[in-house]
LOROSE-796854 format. One record per atom (N, C-alpha, C, O): y, z, x. Coordinates in steps of 0.2 Angstrom, whole numbers, plus 5000, padded with zeros to 4 digits. Layout:
YZX;...
***
This chain:
505245655002;504745605000;504045644999;503945695001;503745614994;503145644992;502545604995;502545544995;502045644998;501445605001;500945614996;500845644991;500445564997;499845564993;499445624992;499245644987;499345664998;499045724998;499345774993;498945804989;499945784993;500345824988;500245804981;500045844977;500345734980;500245704973;499545714970;499545734965;499045704974;498345714972;498245784970;497945804965;498445834975;498345904974;498645924968;498445964963;499345904967;499745924961;499345904955;499245934950;499245834954;498945804948;498245844946;498145854941;497845854951;497145894950;497345964947;496945984943;497745994950;497946064948;498246064941;498146104937;498646014940;499046004933;498545994928;498546024922;498045944929;497545934924;497045994923;496946004917;496846024928;496446084927;496846144923;496546174919;497546144924;497946194921;497846174913;497746224909;498046114912;497946094904;497246104902;497246134896;496746084905;496046094903;495846174902;495446184898;496246214905;496146284904;496446314898;496246364896;496946274895;497246294889;497746354891;497946394886;497846374897;498246424899;498946404900;499146374905;499346414895;500046394895;500446414901;500846374903;500346474903;500746504909;500546464915;501046454919;499946454916;499746414921;500046344922;500246314927;500046314916;500346244915;501146254917;501346214921;501446304914;502146304915;502346324922;502946314924;501946354926;502046374933;502246314937;502546324943;502046254935;502246194939;502946164938;503146124941;503346204933;503946174931;504546224933;504446284933;505146194935;505746234936;505946264929;505746244924;506346324929;506546354923;506946314918;506846324912;507346264921;507746224917;507546154916;507946104915;506846134917;506646064917;506746034911;506746064905;506745964911;506845924905;506145894903;505845864908;505945894897;505345864895;505545814890;505845824885;505245754891;505345694886;504645664884;504245654888;504545664877;503945644874;504045624867;504445654863;503745564864;503845554857;503545604853;503745604847;503045644855;502745694851;503245754850;503145794846;503745764854;504245814853;504545804846;504745854843;504745744845;505045734838;504545754833;504845784828;503945734833;503445754828;503245824828;503245854822;503145854833;502945924833;503445974833;503446024830;504045964837;504546014838;505145994833;505546034833;505145934830;505645924826;506345904829;506845904826;506245884836;506845864839;506945794840;506545764843;507345764836;507345684835;507545654842;507345594842;507845684847;507945644853;507245644857;507245594862;506745674855;506145674859;506245714866;505745704870;506745754867;506845784873;506945864872;507245884867;506745904876;506845974876;507045994883;506745964888;507446044884;507646074891;507446144891;507646184886;507146164897;507046234898;506346264896;506046234891;506046304900;505346334899;505246364892;504746354888;505846394889;505746434883;505646374877;505146384873;506046324877;505946274872;505346234873;504946224868;505146214879;504546184880;503946224879;503346204876;503946284880;503346334879;503246334872;502646334870;503746344867;503546344860;503246274858;502746274854;503546224860;503246154859;502546144861;502046124857;502346164867;501746154870;501246204867;500646194866;501446264865;501046314862;500846284855;500246294853;501246254851;501046224845;500646164846;500146164842;500746124851;500246074852;499546094854;499046064852;499546144858;498846174860;498546204853;497946194853;498846234849;498546264843;498346204838;497746204835;498746144838;498546094834;497946054837;497546014834;497846064844;497246024847;496846064851;496846064857;496446114848;496046164851;495546124856;495246164860;495346064855;494846034860;495145994865;494845944868;495846004866;496145964871;495845964878;495646014880;495745904881;495445894887;495645834890;495645784887;495945834896;496245784900;495745764906;495345804909;495645694907;495245664912;495745624917;495945574914;495845644923;496245604928;495945544929;495345534931;496345484929;496145424930;496445404937;496045384942;497045414939;497345404945;498045434946;498345454941;498245444952;498945464953;499345414957;499145394962;499945404955;500345354958;500945394961;501245444958;501145374967;501645404971;502245374972;502345314973;502845404970;503545374971;503845414976;503545454980;504545404977;504945434982;505045514980;504845554985;505245524974;505345594973;504945614966;505145664963;504445574965;504145584958;503345554959;503245524964;502945574954;502345544954;502145524947;502545554942;501645484946;501445474939;500745494939;500345464943;500545534934;499945554933;499645514927;499845514921;499145474928;498845424923;498145454921;497745464926;498145474915;497545514913;497345494906;497745464902;496745514904;496445504897;496545564894;496345624896;496945564888;497145624884;496745614877;496245574877;496845654873;496545654866;496645594862;496245584857;497145564863;497345504859;497245434863;497445384861;497045444869;496945384874;497345394880;497445444882;497545334883;497845344890;498545364890;498945344885;498745404895;499445434895;499645424902;499245434907;500245404903;500645404910;501145454909;501645454905;501145504913;501645564914;501945554920;501645564926;502645544920;503045534926;503345604927;503745624923;503245634933;503545694934;504045694941;503845664946;504645714940;505145714946;505145784948;505145834945;505145794955;505145864958;505845874961;506245834964;505945944961;506545974965;506345984972;505745974974;506746014976;506546024983;506046084984;505746094989;505946124979;505546184979;504846154977;504346204977;504746094975;504046074973;503946084966;503346064964;504346104962;504346114955;504546054951;505046024954;504246044946;504445984941;505146004938;505246054935;505645954939;506245964936;506345914930;506745934925;505945864929;505945824923;505245784923;504945774928;505045784916;504445744915;504545704909;504845714904;504145644909;504245594904;503545574903;503145544907;503345584896;502645564894;502645494891;503045484886;502145454892;502145384889;501445384887;500945394890;501345364880;500645354877;500445284875;500945244874;499845274876;499545204874;499545194867;499645134864;499545244863;499545244856;499845304853;499945304847;
***
């Protein structure tokens, strides 16, 4: 089970990592074989399923996304706690985003699902 303290600490560190634009710092939150799902994967990475698996594939996608958005800055709105997951609700560059992240027993993200308001 995930407690609120872990969820809030994770979300704050995750937001800070993205705002630093340090891709290795961001990727440190994830397991080596995690799965990422986002509608922007189809647009940016050219993967029609909107899903990528593994740090290598996601690193390339996120590196391209950071290059395309040099002023990227996220602002945390709130963190929602689930049984083995959390939802990070934040303001992104295109509006509000809900990112659902599932954790493995080591506290690393095993799957992430991004949902955008627009």
